[in-house]
Each structure stands twice: as C-alpha cells, then as structure tokens.
C-alpha positions in Angstrom: -90.1 34.6 13.2 -89.8 32.5 16.3 -92.8 30.9 17.9 -93.3 29.0 21.2 -95.5 25.9 21.4 -96.5 24.0 24.5 -95.9 20.3 24.3 -99.5 19.6 25.3 -100.5 21.1 22.0 -101.6 17.8 20.6 -104.3 16.9 23.2 -107.4 16.3 21.3 -110.3 18.4 22.5 -108.0 21.0 24.1 -107.1 24.5 23.0 -103.5 25.7 23.0 -102.0 29.0 22.2 -98.8 29.5 20.1 -97.0 32.6 21.2 -94.4 34.7 19.5 -91.0 35.3 21.1 -92.5 38.3 23.0 -95.3 36.3 24.6 -98.1 37.6 22.4 -100.7 35.0 21.3 -100.4 34.4 17.6 -102.2 31.1 16.8 -104.7 28.9 18.6 -104.8 25.2 17.9 -108.3 24.1 18.6 -108.5 20.3 18.9 -111.9 18.9 18.2 -113.1 16.1 20.5 -115.7 13.5 19.8 -115.0 13.2 16.1 -114.5 10.0 14.1 -111.1 11.4 12.9 -108.5 13.5 14.5 -109.4 17.1 13.7 -107.8 20.5 14.5 -108.4 24.1 13.6 -105.6 26.6 13.5 -107.0 30.1 14.3 -105.5 33.5 14.5 -105.6 35.6 17.7 -109.0 37.0 16.7 -110.5 33.5 16.5 -110.7 33.3 12.7 -110.0 29.8 11.3 -106.9 30.0 9.1 -106.4 26.3 8.5 -108.4 23.1 9.0 -106.4 19.9 9.7 -107.9 16.4 9.8 -107.0 12.8 9.4 -107.8 11.2 6.1 -110.2 8.4 6.8 -109.5 5.9 4.0 -105.8 5.6 3.5 -103.3 2.8 3.6 -100.9 4.8 5.8 -101.9 7.5 8.3 -102.4 10.7 6.4 -103.3 14.2 7.5 -105.0 16.7 5.3 -104.6 20.5 5.5 -107.2 22.8 4.0 -107.6 26.5 3.8 -111.1 28.0 3.1 -112.5 24.6 2.3 -109.9 24.0 -0.4 -107.2 21.3 -0.1 -103.8 22.7 0.6 -101.6 19.7 1.4 -101.5 16.1 2.5 -98.8 14.7 4.8 -97.6 11.1 5.3 -94.5 9.3 6.3 -92.0 8.3 3.6 -91.8 4.6 3.2 -88.1 4.1 3.5 -86.8 6.1 6.4 -84.7 3.9 8.6 -82.5 6.2 10.7 -84.5 9.3 10.9 -88.2 10.2 10.6 -89.0 11.5 7.1 -92.4 12.9 6.1 -93.5 14.2 2.7 -95.9 17.2 2.4 -97.6 17.1 -1.0 -98.9 20.6 -1.8 -101.9 20.9 -4.2 -99.8 22.8 -6.7 -97.7 19.7 -7.3 -94.7 20.8 -5.3 -93.8 19.4 -1.9 -92.0 19.9 1.4 -89.7 17.5 3.1 -89.7 17.1 6.9 -86.9 15.2 8.6 -85.3 14.8 11.9 -86.2 13.4 15.4 -89.9 14.1 15.2 -90.8 12.6 18.6 -88.1 14.7 20.2 -89.4 17.8 18.4 -86.1 18.3 16.6 -86.7 18.5 12.9 -86.5 20.7 9.8 -89.0 21.6 7.1 -87.4 22.1 3.7 -88.6 23.1 0.2 -86.5 22.0 -2.7 -83.5 21.6 -0.4 -83.9 25.1 1.1 -84.6 25.4 4.9 -88.0 27.0 5.7 -88.3 26.2 9.4 -86.6 24.5 12.3 -88.6 22.9 15.1 -86.5 22.4 18.2 -86.5 21.9 22.0 -82.7 22.4 22.0 -82.7 26.2 22.4 -85.4 26.3 25.1 -85.1 25.6 28.8 -88.8 25.1 29.5 -89.5 21.4 29.7 -92.9 21.3 28.0 -92.1 23.9 25.3 -90.6 23.7 21.9 -89.8 26.4 19.4 -90.6 26.9 15.7 -88.0 29.1 14.1 -89.3 30.2 10.6 -86.2 31.0 8.6 -87.7 32.5 5.4 -89.5 35.8 5.6 -91.8 34.8 2.6 -92.8 31.5 4.2 -96.5 30.9 5.3 -96.3 30.7 9.1 -99.8 29.1 9.4 -98.9 26.4 6.9 -95.6 25.6 8.7 -97.3 25.4 12.1 -100.0 23.1 10.6 -97.3 20.9 9.1 -95.5 20.7 12.5 -98.8 19.8 14.2 -99.5 17.1 11.6 -96.0 15.6 11.7 -95.8 15.4 15.5 -99.4 14.0 15.6 -98.6 11.3 13.0 -95.3 10.3 14.8 -97.1 10.0 18.1 -99.8 7.8 16.6 -97.1 5.6 15.1 -95.4 5.3 18.4 -98.7 4.3 20.1 -99.3 1.6 17.4 -95.9 0.0 18.0 
C-alpha cells in the first residue's frame, strides 16, 4: 500500500488528507488547535476517528501517545543514544515494540518490527516538493497505526529541532 502525505500535515489546527496512490482520500489528520498539548485525530474517509494522538504532558523527554477507542496503543519517544541517525522507539501496549530510524526531518526513515521492515517513509521517489510517501511493505500491517507513528515521529523531530 502506498500513501501520499502533504508536508503541511503537521500544522496544528489544520486538517490534511492522506491519499492512496490513485488519489483517493484514505485518512484525514485532524490537528486540534487551542489545546494544552499537541493533539491529532486520524480519521477514515467517512470521518470516523480511528486513532487519537496526543503529547504526554508529564514526561522527562517529549513523548507522544497513540490511543484507539480510548485504550492506549503505543507511546513514542526518541532513543537516548542515537548519534548519527534519528532513532525512535515505539512501545506497544502488548510489550512489543517498533523501531524507527533514518533521517526523520528529511522524511526518509523506516519502521521495523523485530528487524523486519513494515514501512518506508520517503521523499526520494516523489517529485512533488511538499509531498512524501508512506510505502507499507507488509500486507498484514495496520496502516492507521503506521501513519500515526509517522505523524508522531516527524512531529517529535520537528519539536527537537525548534528547541535546539
């Protein structure tokens, strides 16, 4: 499954569609403005909320939380020792985790589970300046979760860059 995401996706308070490779609207990222913490909702094309994403308020390091139907699904934070590349850890509630690594600010990174590639986020194969692609490699992967992870990781990386 290949999805197209506009770079402006992470504007808080704005809504942005994620389209499939045929131009059909698949997901809507609904950024919530005027909140104490950064908050997004990932909705399907019919407007149903699939995933809630928000910043964890009381954490030593910036942390994003992903929830589905009011239940925790995952937390995301940057790994402590990642000198040459950006590395993030996605801790799933079942005790497993995903690893995210690459050039996050350039939107060139991979999402892996136990060393197996789940998705590649890239601007390389796109010619549109403000667009990047999410190529979901595994058929049994949860596309909404992987999009939510991509939104969180890019958001956290941009916040880190602003703080520097």
